[in-house]
C-alpha positions in Angstrom: 131.5 117.6 124.2 132.6 115.5 121.1 130.2 112.9 122.1 127.3 115.5 122.5 128.3 117.1 119.0 128.1 113.5 117.4 124.8 112.8 119.1 123.4 116.1 117.9 124.8 115.4 114.3 123.1 112.0 114.0 119.7 113.2 115.3 120.0 116.1 112.8 121.0 113.8 110.0 118.2 111.6 110.6 115.7 114.4 110.4 117.0 115.7 107.2 117.3 112.2 105.7 113.7 111.5 106.5 112.5 114.7 104.9 114.6 114.1 101.7 113.3 110.5 101.5 109.7 111.7 101.9 110.2 114.1 99.1 111.5 111.4 96.9 108.9 108.9 97.6 106.2 108.8 94.9 102.7 109.5 96.1 99.2 108.4 95.1 97.1 111.3 93.7 93.3 111.4 93.7 91.1 111.3 90.5 87.4 111.6 91.2 84.9 111.0 88.4 81.2 111.1 88.0 81.1 108.5 85.2 83.2 105.4 85.0 86.8 104.4 85.5 89.1 105.0 82.6 89.8 101.9 80.5 93.4 101.9 81.6 94.4 102.8 85.2 97.5 104.6 85.7 100.1 103.6 88.6 100.0 105.7 91.6 96.5 107.1 90.9 93.5 106.3 93.3 90.4 106.7 91.4 87.0 107.4 93.0 83.7 107.1 91.3 80.9 109.2 92.6 77.1 109.3 91.8 75.4 112.6 92.7 78.6 113.7 94.5 78.6 110.6 96.8 81.6 108.3 96.5 80.7 104.6 95.9 83.8 103.0 94.6 87.6 103.4 94.4 90.1 101.7 92.2 93.9 101.5 91.8 96.7 99.5 90.5 98.4 97.3 93.2 101.7 99.2 94.5 103.6 96.1 94.8 104.2 96.0 91.1 102.0 93.0 90.2 99.8 95.2 88.0 96.5 93.8 89.5 93.6 96.1 89.7 92.1 96.6 93.2 88.5 97.8 93.7 87.5 99.1 97.1 83.9 99.5 98.2 83.1 103.0 99.6 79.2 102.2 100.3 78.4 102.1 103.9 75.9 99.4 103.7 78.2 97.0 102.0 81.1 95.0 103.4 84.0 95.2 103.3 84.1 99.0 103.6 87.0 101.5 103.0 86.9 105.4 103.3 88.9 107.8 101.3 89.9 111.2 102.6 91.8 113.8 100.5 94.4 116.2 102.0 96.9 118.4 100.1 99.7 115.8 100.2 97.4 112.9 98.7 94.6 110.7 99.6 94.2 108.4 102.7 92.4 105.1 102.6 91.2 103.5 105.8 91.4 100.7 106.7 94.4 99.0 105.1 94.2 97.0 102.0 95.0 93.4 102.4 94.8 91.1 99.3 93.9 87.7 100.1 94.9 86.2 96.8 97.6 86.9 94.1 100.5 88.9 95.7 98.8 89.1 99.1 100.0 92.5 99.6 99.0 94.4 102.8 99.4 98.1 102.9 98.2 101.5 104.1 97.9 104.7 102.0 98.3 107.7 104.1 98.8 111.2 102.7 99.4 109.6 99.3 102.2 107.3 100.6 102.3 103.7 100.7 103.1 102.0 104.2 103.6 98.2 104.0 102.1 96.4 106.9 104.8 94.3 108.8 104.4 90.6 109.5 
């Protein structure tokens, strides 16, 4: 019986701890503009430029802390190509972002949260 209670407590605590950690994790938010990017980008903001309502470019500050500005192509006829989707919890970027120079960060943005690629 005690072993069963301990197992229940461990499972319950992991679930609660995950929810608390999720609430404490800063999320990216989406900023859409028809004009141009601001002169100074803010951390944890994914900026998307549109033309006639069609997104064509995204920009963000690298979440690793190196302060590099990352630009992502959203035009389907150009490569590499990313897509941005917005949900109530935050934007999702597909596929992952993998810097080949500088800090060499490799990460995913899902529902506004950064998930670092393993390896």
